[in-house]
C-alpha positions as CSV (number, residue, x, y, z in Angstrom):
1,M,119.4,119.9,85.0
2,S,120.9,118.0,82.2
3,M,119.3,117.6,78.7
4,L,118.6,113.9,79.5
5,E,116.8,114.7,82.7
6,L,114.7,117.3,80.9
7,I,113.7,114.8,78.3
8,K,112.8,112.2,80.9
9,K,110.7,114.7,82.8
10,A,108.9,115.8,79.6
11,G,108.2,112.2,78.7
12,A,106.8,111.3,82.1
13,G,104.6,114.4,82.0
14,A,103.3,113.4,78.6
15,V,102.4,109.9,79.7
16,E,100.6,111.2,82.8
17,A,98.7,113.8,80.8
18,S,97.5,111.1,78.3
19,N,96.0,109.0,81.1
20,P,94.2,111.5,83.4
21,V,91.9,109.0,85.0
22,N,91.3,105.2,85.3
23,I,88.0,103.5,86.0
24,L,88.4,100.6,88.5
25,Y,86.1,98.3,90.4
26,G,86.5,97.6,94.1
27,E,84.9,95.9,97.1
28,V,84.5,97.5,100.5
29,V,86.4,95.3,103.0
30,S,86.0,97.5,106.0
31,V,83.6,100.3,107.0
32,H,85.3,101.7,110.2
33,P,87.9,102.7,109.1
34,L,86.8,102.6,105.4
35,S,89.0,100.5,103.1
36,V,88.4,99.3,99.6
37,R,90.1,96.4,97.8
38,V,90.7,97.2,94.2
39,D,90.6,94.4,91.6
40,Q,92.1,91.9,94.1
41,R,95.4,93.7,93.8
42,F,95.7,96.3,96.5
43,T,93.6,97.8,99.3
44,L,93.0,101.6,99.6
45,P,92.6,103.1,103.1
46,A,90.2,106.0,103.8
47,G,92.9,108.6,103.3
48,F,93.0,107.8,99.5
49,L,89.2,107.7,99.0
50,I,86.8,110.5,98.2
51,L,83.1,109.7,98.6
52,T,80.3,111.3,96.7
53,E,77.5,112.9,98.6
54,S,75.0,110.1,97.9
55,L,77.4,107.5,99.3
56,A,78.3,109.7,102.3
57,L,74.6,110.1,103.2
58,R,73.6,106.4,102.9
59,G,77.0,105.0,103.8
60,L,78.8,101.9,102.5
61,E,78.6,98.4,103.9
62,Q,81.2,95.6,103.9
63,G,80.9,93.6,100.7
64,D,79.5,96.5,98.6
65,R,81.0,96.5,95.1
66,V,81.9,100.0,94.0
67,L,83.0,101.9,90.9
68,L,86.1,104.1,91.4
69,L,87.9,106.8,89.4
70,R,91.7,107.1,89.9
71,M,92.5,110.7,89.7
72,Q,95.6,111.9,87.7
73,G,98.7,111.1,89.7
74,G,97.1,108.0,91.3
75,Q,97.1,109.4,94.9
76,R,93.3,109.8,95.3
77,Y,90.3,107.7,94.2
78,V,86.7,109.0,93.9
79,V,84.1,106.3,94.9
80,L,81.4,107.1,92.4
81,D,78.7,104.6,93.3
82,R,77.8,101.0,94.2
83,T,77.5,98.5,91.3
84,V,74.8,95.9,90.9
85,S,74.8,92.6,89.0
86,A,72.8,92.6,85.7
């Protein structure tokens, strides 16, 4: 591996480490199979989502607004809870 490749790899690792999670809002667009649209930008299928126990017990409904955490690396999202209007 060249010195330039090592520097690039180290830089990418530093950026990823400085941003371990993101907080996002989403809306349930489908329940079976589960999918969540995030900030009107993209839709996450069930394979990318991790539900907390409280959501798994009660279930989600189409149209529910949810709070998500993007895990480091961006491959998985934890659905924390529903959100409500103030």
